[in-house]
BALOBA-1460 file (C-alpha; in Angstrom, 3 decimals):
// residues 88
<rec num="1" residu="x" x="88.408" y="45.156" z="36.643"/>
<rec num="2" residu="x" x="89.485" y="42.845" z="38.905"/>
<rec num="3" residu="x" x="88.346" y="40.360" z="36.877"/>
<rec num="4" residu="x" x="91.212" y="41.079" z="34.448"/>
<rec num="5" residu="x" x="93.801" y="41.340" z="37.336"/>
<rec num="6" residu="x" x="92.689" y="37.700" z="38.801"/>
<rec num="7" residu="x" x="94.538" y="36.827" z="35.035"/>
<rec num="8" residu="x" x="96.982" y="39.526" z="34.535"/>
<rec num="9" residu="x" x="100.050" y="36.497" z="34.478"/>
<rec num="10" residu="x" x="97.734" y="34.189" z="32.054"/>
<rec num="11" residu="x" x="97.335" y="37.151" z="29.600"/>
<rec num="12" residu="x" x="100.794" y="38.413" z="29.433"/>
<rec num="13" residu="x" x="102.094" y="35.315" z="28.923"/>
<rec num="14" residu="x" x="99.765" y="34.753" z="26.070"/>
<rec num="15" residu="x" x="100.583" y="37.489" z="24.244"/>
<rec num="16" residu="x" x="104.604" y="36.404" z="24.987"/>
<rec num="17" residu="x" x="103.894" y="33.112" z="23.671"/>
<rec num="18" residu="x" x="102.166" y="34.886" z="20.689"/>
<rec num="19" residu="x" x="105.109" y="37.901" z="19.676"/>
<rec num="20" residu="x" x="107.314" y="34.843" z="19.882"/>
<rec num="21" residu="x" x="105.580" y="32.160" z="17.447"/>
<rec num="22" residu="x" x="106.636" y="30.845" z="14.312"/>
<rec num="23" residu="x" x="103.824" y="33.032" z="12.207"/>
<rec num="24" residu="x" x="103.641" y="32.909" z="8.388"/>
<rec num="25" residu="x" x="106.549" y="32.714" z="5.983"/>
<rec num="26" residu="x" x="104.984" y="35.525" z="3.860"/>
<rec num="27" residu="x" x="107.425" y="38.679" z="3.692"/>
<rec num="28" residu="x" x="108.392" y="41.828" z="2.170"/>
<rec num="29" residu="x" x="110.652" y="43.739" z="0.287"/>
<rec num="30" residu="x" x="111.682" y="47.207" z="1.576"/>
<rec num="31" residu="x" x="112.956" y="49.987" z="-0.400"/>
<rec num="32" residu="x" x="116.408" y="48.816" z="0.240"/>
<rec num="33" residu="x" x="115.954" y="45.109" z="-1.035"/>
<rec num="34" residu="x" x="115.898" y="43.608" z="2.324"/>
<rec num="35" residu="x" x="113.227" y="40.659" z="2.909"/>
<rec num="36" residu="x" x="111.267" y="41.537" z="6.339"/>
<rec num="37" residu="x" x="108.623" y="38.947" z="7.267"/>
<rec num="38" residu="x" x="105.281" y="40.580" z="7.581"/>
<rec num="39" residu="x" x="104.233" y="41.105" z="11.224"/>
<rec num="40" residu="x" x="100.540" y="40.017" z="11.302"/>
<rec num="41" residu="x" x="97.555" y="40.730" z="12.988"/>
<rec num="42" residu="x" x="97.431" y="38.569" z="15.588"/>
<rec num="43" residu="x" x="100.795" y="39.781" z="16.709"/>
<rec num="44" residu="x" x="99.651" y="43.364" z="16.202"/>
<rec num="45" residu="x" x="96.596" y="42.716" z="18.868"/>
<rec num="46" residu="x" x="99.207" y="40.843" z="21.349"/>
<rec num="47" residu="x" x="100.882" y="44.098" z="21.471"/>
<rec num="48" residu="x" x="97.941" y="46.305" z="21.934"/>
<rec num="49" residu="x" x="96.963" y="43.609" z="24.611"/>
<rec num="50" residu="x" x="100.176" y="44.099" z="26.602"/>
<rec num="51" residu="x" x="100.308" y="48.018" z="25.760"/>
<rec num="52" residu="x" x="96.847" y="48.023" z="27.770"/>
<rec num="53" residu="x" x="97.538" y="45.925" z="30.826"/>
<rec num="54" residu="x" x="100.900" y="48.372" z="31.015"/>
<rec num="55" residu="x" x="98.370" y="51.047" z="31.011"/>
<rec num="56" residu="x" x="95.748" y="49.752" z="33.383"/>
<rec num="57" residu="x" x="98.755" y="48.634" z="36.052"/>
<rec num="58" residu="x" x="100.256" y="52.246" z="35.541"/>
<rec num="59" residu="x" x="96.880" y="53.786" z="36.796"/>
<rec num="60" residu="x" x="97.045" y="51.911" z="39.778"/>
<rec num="61" residu="x" x="100.519" y="53.007" z="40.574"/>
<rec num="62" residu="x" x="104.450" y="52.213" z="39.738"/>
<rec num="63" residu="x" x="104.911" y="49.104" z="37.619"/>
<rec num="64" residu="x" x="107.830" y="48.128" z="39.173"/>
<rec num="65" residu="x" x="105.814" y="47.647" z="42.865"/>
<rec num="66" residu="x" x="102.999" y="46.284" z="41.281"/>
<rec num="67" residu="x" x="103.231" y="42.750" z="43.269"/>
<rec num="68" residu="x" x="100.821" y="41.578" z="40.242"/>
<rec num="69" residu="x" x="103.354" y="41.459" z="37.585"/>
<rec num="70" residu="x" x="106.640" y="39.690" z="38.416"/>
<rec num="71" residu="x" x="109.950" y="40.490" z="38.002"/>
<rec num="72" residu="x" x="109.944" y="37.599" z="35.465"/>
<rec num="73" residu="x" x="107.299" y="38.383" z="33.685"/>
<rec num="74" residu="x" x="108.525" y="42.036" z="33.127"/>
<rec num="75" residu="x" x="112.034" y="40.429" z="31.735"/>
<rec num="76" residu="x" x="109.513" y="38.283" z="29.561"/>
<rec num="77" residu="x" x="107.776" y="41.018" z="28.246"/>
<rec num="78" residu="x" x="110.622" y="43.667" z="27.616"/>
<rec num="79" residu="x" x="112.364" y="40.354" z="26.087"/>
<rec num="80" residu="x" x="109.472" y="39.831" z="23.466"/>
<rec num="81" residu="x" x="109.254" y="43.060" z="22.716"/>
<rec num="82" residu="x" x="113.075" y="43.656" z="21.850"/>
<rec num="83" residu="x" x="112.605" y="40.345" z="19.899"/>
<rec num="84" residu="x" x="109.803" y="42.014" z="17.937"/>
<rec num="85" residu="x" x="111.583" y="45.269" z="17.370"/>
<rec num="86" residu="x" x="115.005" y="42.918" z="16.188"/>
<rec num="87" residu="x" x="112.752" y="40.541" z="13.800"/>
<rec num="88" residu="x" x="109.896" y="42.555" z="12.411"/>
């Protein structure tokens, strides 16, 4: 567990970069006729990785009080998740 905590910021920023990166140009048409870009396996894995990190941190106590995850990184993760919800 200490190995993961030592590289926590790097893992989180890597997941944020994957979520924000321009992926494939593949898309599909939903039932209403709107074109929706495909999410892709890398983005799904990045979301799963962030979920695992936050689960790990929540077991150590409140995430807001954690010194491992600063307010800037928390803000970037929230912005990236909102971006994912709006785009995909």
